[in-house]
N, C-alpha and C positions, 0 to 999 in steps of 0.2 A: 504494500500500500504506500501511497505517497506520504511524505512528512506533513504536507499541508494540502488543504482543499479550500477553495474560496466559497463565499456565501452563495454565489450564483452558479456553482458547479453542480452537476448531477449528483445526487446523493447527499448533498450538504445538509438537507433538511433533517436527516436522520441522525443528528448528532446528540451526544449525551452531555449534560451540563457539568462543569467543574466549578466548584465554589472555592476560591482561594481567599482566605481571610486571616486577619490578625486576631489575637485573643480578645481585644475590645470590640470586635465586630461579630463574634461568634453568636451572641444571643440574637442579633438581628437575622443572621443566616439561619439559625435553628428555627426561628419562628416561621420560616418559609417551608420547612420540611413537614412531612407527615409525622404523626405521633410515633409510628413504628420506626421511621428513619431517625428521629431524635433519640429515641431509646437506644437504637443500634449504635449511634455515634457516641452517646454517653457511656454505653457499656464498654466502648473501646477508648474511653478517656480522652476523646478529642476535645481540645480546647482552643485550637488555632496556634499552638506553639510551632516553632520552625521545624519543617520537615514532617510533621504529623500528616498521615494520609489514611483515608478510609474510603472504601468502595461501598456505597450504600445500595442495598438490594431493593428490587421492586417486588411486587406481590408473588411472582413466580421464582424469585431467587436470582434473576438476572440483574446485572448492574444497571441501576437507574440514574445514578448521579455519583459525583466524586467530591470529597472534601479534602482540602490540602491546607496546611498551616504555613503562614508566612512569618509567624513570630512577631514580637513587638518591634515597632518601627525603630526604636532606639538602639536595637542590637542587630538590625537587618543590614549586614555589610554587603551582601551580594544582590539584594533587591530582586527585580523581576527575573533575573537569570536563574533564580531558585526554581522557577517553573521547569527548568531543564531536568529536574529530578523525575518528572512525571512520565515521560515516554518509556522508561525502563520499568515502571511500576504497573502501568495499565495494559490490559490485553488489547489485541487488535480491535479496531472500531474507529468511529469518528466522534470527536469530542469538540466542545467549545467552552470558552471562558464565560461562565454566567455571572461571575463576580470576581473582581480583583480589588486589592487594597487601593484606596483612593490615590496613593502616591505612586502606584505602579502604572506604567503605560501598557496598553494592549500590544503595541509594537515590540517593546522590549520583552514582555512575557512570551510572546510568540518567538522572538529570537532565542530566548532561553530554551524553549521547547525544541526548536530546530537544532540548537547546539547539543542538546541531550539525546536527540534521536539519531545517534551515530554509533556504528560499530565497524571496525575494520575486519571484514570477513572474507577477504580475497582468497585466503588459503583454507577456509573452513568449509566442510561439506554442507552445512546448513547455514543459509543466509539469514541475517537478522531481519525481522519484520517488526516495525514499530507502529503504534497507533497514529492516527491522522488528526491533526488539529484544523478545525474550520476557522478560517480567518475572516474577520469583518473588515470593513474598509478602514476602521481605526487602526488596524494592524499593518496598513500599507503592504498588502499582500505581495505585489510584484517585487518591491524593494527588499522585503524581508526574505522572500524566497531566494533572491539573488545573493544576498549577504550570507545566508545559510549555505548555499551551494558553494560559495567561495571558501568558507571555512572548511567544509567537507573536502573540497579539492585539496586544500593545503594539508589537511590531516592525512588524507590518502597518500599524498606524495611522501610525507615524512615517515609514515608507518611502513611503507613498502621497503623490504630489505634491499640492501645495496646490491645484491646479486641480480635483482630485477629493476633497480633504479640507479644504474650507473650513468656515466656521462651521456651515452647515446640515448638512454630512456628518458632522462631529464630533458635533453634537447627535444625529443619527440613530444614530451608533455607541453613544452612551450609552443611547438609548432601546432599541436592540436588546439590549444587555447586560441592561438592567433587565427587559425582557420575558422573557429566558431564565430569570430567577430570581424572577419575580413581584414585583419591586420597583416602588414607585410613583414616577412621574417628574413633575416640574414644571419650568417654565422661565420666565424673565423675558427678553423680547426687545426690542431696539430702544429706542424712546423710553420704553417701559414701565420701563426701567432707571432713568430719571430719576424717574418717578412713584413707584417703590418704593425710592428712596434707594440706588441703586448707581451713583453718578455717574462713578467712575473707570473702571469697565468700559465705560460708554457713551462716555466721552471718547476712550479708546484706539481703540475700534472704529468710531466714527461715520463715518470717512472711507471705509470699505470698502463694496463693493456688496452684501455680505451682512451683515445686522445683527449686532451683538454680542449676547451673551446670557450669562446665568447659568443653567446646567442643574444640577438637583439630583435625586437619588433617595434613597429610604429603603428599608432592608431589615433584616429580623431581628426578634427578639423584643424588645419594648420594655423587658423586665425585665433585659436584658443591658447591660453598660456601653456607653455611647455613644462611638463612634469616628467622628470627622469626618476624611474624606480629601479634600484639596483639590488640584486640578491646574491649572496654567497652560496654557491652551489657545490660544495665539497661533498661528493656523494658517499665517500667513506673516508674517515680520517684515522690512519694508523698512528698519527703523530710524526710520521716520517722517521728519519734516523734517530730522532729523540723520541723513541717509540713509547706509546701509551702503555699503561698497565692493563691487565685483563679487564678489571672493572671499569677503567676509563674508556676502553674500546667498545664495551658491550653495546652501547646504544649510539655509536657513532654513525649509524645509518641516518641519524637525524641532523648530521652536520651540513646537509643541504637545506636545512630549515629556513635559512634566509631566502633562498630561491623560492621555496614553497610559499613564504609570505609575499614575496614580490608577485608571484603568479596569482595568488588569491586576491590581492588588492587589485591587480589588473582586471581580474574577472569581475569584481564588484564594480569597478569604474566603468568597464565596457558594457556590462549587462544593464546598468542603469543610465548609460549614455551621459555621464557627467561631462560638462564642457571643459575638457582638458585635452591637450595634445600629448598623448602618452608615449613615452620612450622607455621601453623595458629593456634592461640589460642584465643578463645572468652570466656570471663568471663560473664556469663549470670545470671541475677537475676532481680526480681521486688522488688524495695524498697517500701514495703507495710507497713501498720500499723495494728497490731493485738496484742493480748496478748503476742505473741512470739517475737515481734520486739526487736531489740537491742536498747540500751538506751544511751542518753548522760551520760557520766561518766563511762560507761562500759570500761573495758580494754580487748582488743582482742589480742589473740596470732596470729601469722602469720607463713606462710611457711618458711620465712627467719629467724625465731627465734626472731624477734623483737616484743615487746609488744607495742600496740598502744592504747592510751587513746582516747575515743571518745569525742571530743569537740562538734561536730555537726553531727547529723545523716544525714544531707543533703550533707555532704561531703563523700558520699558513693562510688563514682566511683573510687576514688584512692585506696580504700580498696580492691575492687575486682581485680583491676589492679595489686595491690601489689603482691597478690598470683600468678596471671598469669605471671607477669614479672619474679618472682623468678623461676617459673617452666620453662619458656622460657630460662632463663640464664643457667640452669643446663645442657642443651644439647650443650653447647659451640658454640653458633651461631657467625658468622662473624659480625652480626649486629642485633639488636632488634629495630623494629619500632612499636610504639604504637599510637593509635588514641583514642580520648575520647572527648565527649562533657562534659568538665570537670569543667570549672569555668565561672561564670558571670564576674569575674574580667578581663578575656581575652577580653570580649566584651566591657567592659568599656575602656580598654586600646586601642583596635584596631578595634572595631566595628564588625559587623557581617560578613563582606566580606574578612577579612584579618586574617588568623589563625596564632597564634604564633607558632614558631618552636624552640624547645629546643634540644640541642645536647651536650653530655658529651665528645665530641671530637672536636678539632678545624679543622682538615684537611678536612673533607667532607663538611663543612658548605658553603663555597663559591661556590663550584660546584653545590650543591643543589639549592642555591639561583639563580645561573646563569641559571639553567634549568627552575626554576620558572619564571624568567623574559622572557626567550625565548619562553616558552609555554603559556604565559599570564595566568598563574596559580599561583597567588601571595601568598606569605607567608612573615612573618617577623621574623627574628632571635631575640630571647630573651635570657637574661642571666640566667644561673643557679648560682645566686649570693649567694655564700656560707655563708656570714654573716647572711643571713635571715633564716638559719637553727635555729637560736635562737628563732624565732617566733613560732617554732614547739615544743619548750621545754615543757616537762611535768615533774612535780616533782614525779609522781607516775609510769611512764612507760618510755620506750625508747623515745617516742615522742607522740605528739597529732596528730590527723588527720586533723586539720585545724589551720591556723595561724593568725586568726583575720582579721581585715579590710584592712591591708596594703599588697600590692604585692601578691594578692591572686593567680594569675596565676603562679608566680615564686615559691611561697611556695608549691603549688601543684606539680610542677615539681621537686622541691627538695625532697618532700616526695616520689615520684615515684623513684627517683634516688637511694634511699636507698635499692631498691629491685632488681636492675639489676646486682649486684655483679661486678661492674666496667666493664661489657661488653660494647662494643660500642653500643650506644643507641640514638635514636631520639624519641622525644615526640611531638605530634601535638594536640593542644587544639582547636578542631574544633567546630564551632557552629552547623553544620549539618542542617542549615535552611537558606533560602533566603527570607527576609521579604516582598519584593515586586518585581514584575517581572521586569527583565532587559534582554537585548539581551543574549541569551544562558542560561538564568537562570530563569526559571519559578518559581513563588512563591511557597514555600513549601520546602520539603526535598532537601538538596543539598550536593554535594560531593566536597571536597576541597583538593588541594595539590597533588592529586594522579597522575595526568598527569605528573607533574614535577618529582615526585619520580619514576614513571615508566621509564621515559627517562633517569634519572640518573642511574637507575639500568641497563637499556639497554646499556648505554655507559660504563659499567664496574665499577659502583660505588663500588661494593663489592670487587673489586680488588685493590682499592686505599688503601693507608696507613691509617688504622683506629686505629692505636696504639696511636695517639696523637691528 
């Protein structure tokens, strides 16, 4: 069954009501129920506390309606996204939100449902089947469906093992998305990267059996502001010659999570026809180990003309991004946004659920953070603290690719900043993974910050003053 159905779709009229309430609303909801249903809910101690759920039976024992607790407003940190708990709880069928807390929007509750109605089942014999939510016009059906589809696409890409999501497969995923929306695609592959002055992408990926590449596509009206979206596409990260531990390597299939975010955001933008001129760039490589691998102590040239001394081959993502960001900056974008599963330091600082957000301009920061709060799509603004450039000092080259044990997420951002030619730029150091299931967030590959960015763009973010 589909995740969503619209009010005017066939079969939409046969939906069962879901009452989502806070404890102080429960008495009013209870008054609308039959005496049998009130007694049933009371026997199960339903009071509207967060996560409480009861399937209320009809006269013949079939489900007639559903109760779900939102908890007190003062402790409701995840808001309408909590509705993402319901798809895994309810049997197949069609449902609708008959009541929501007054501070919850129907659109965000539907988004939570769509985020929760997901399971990566590509390799399982039985495919997941979720209940369907009927969407009213208040839930903005077309837009909500597109945002959900973008999140599901990104999760699928991250969850797919590296054996089936290598450089060629990730390239194909970009081509497939471009074809869906009539975008034009081009790629620079293998040794052609050297000929076209993309040497750091080549160096990182040259040891793998599938060639590294830079994949680009263009979409939209050339008269609209140009938005460059750049993704780190390391399809598996061994750490290179600075090899990872067994536990560190276990989920490195997710190291192309930045590319997954870039593709997911591109899908959201194109499906909803936002007025931007989109330039997508994905730097794709597998950081493998062989006789051809780049080494600690090597000095790499870059498209920007900077020479980089390799301090650690496990700091490879910033290298491939450096060339891609330089390429993006050459086309005079109004803004560059990049996504990368870049540093463990970001997880130490903020944990797996809260991505750091860096920006080389002050003006857009508060508006982006306000959208993040409104959309329950959190992020945390971090500083590009200039004095820490000294941690990247190299006596042999323009800089090193790693800055030691201090401020690792900040020094990674400072490294990337060297390659954007002072164009307006945002950097998101995402984890790309949800360690244990939560409402709207099944365990596994995850997409962060995109809903906030989408609505910032939709609200005219590219037309704000990005000069300072």
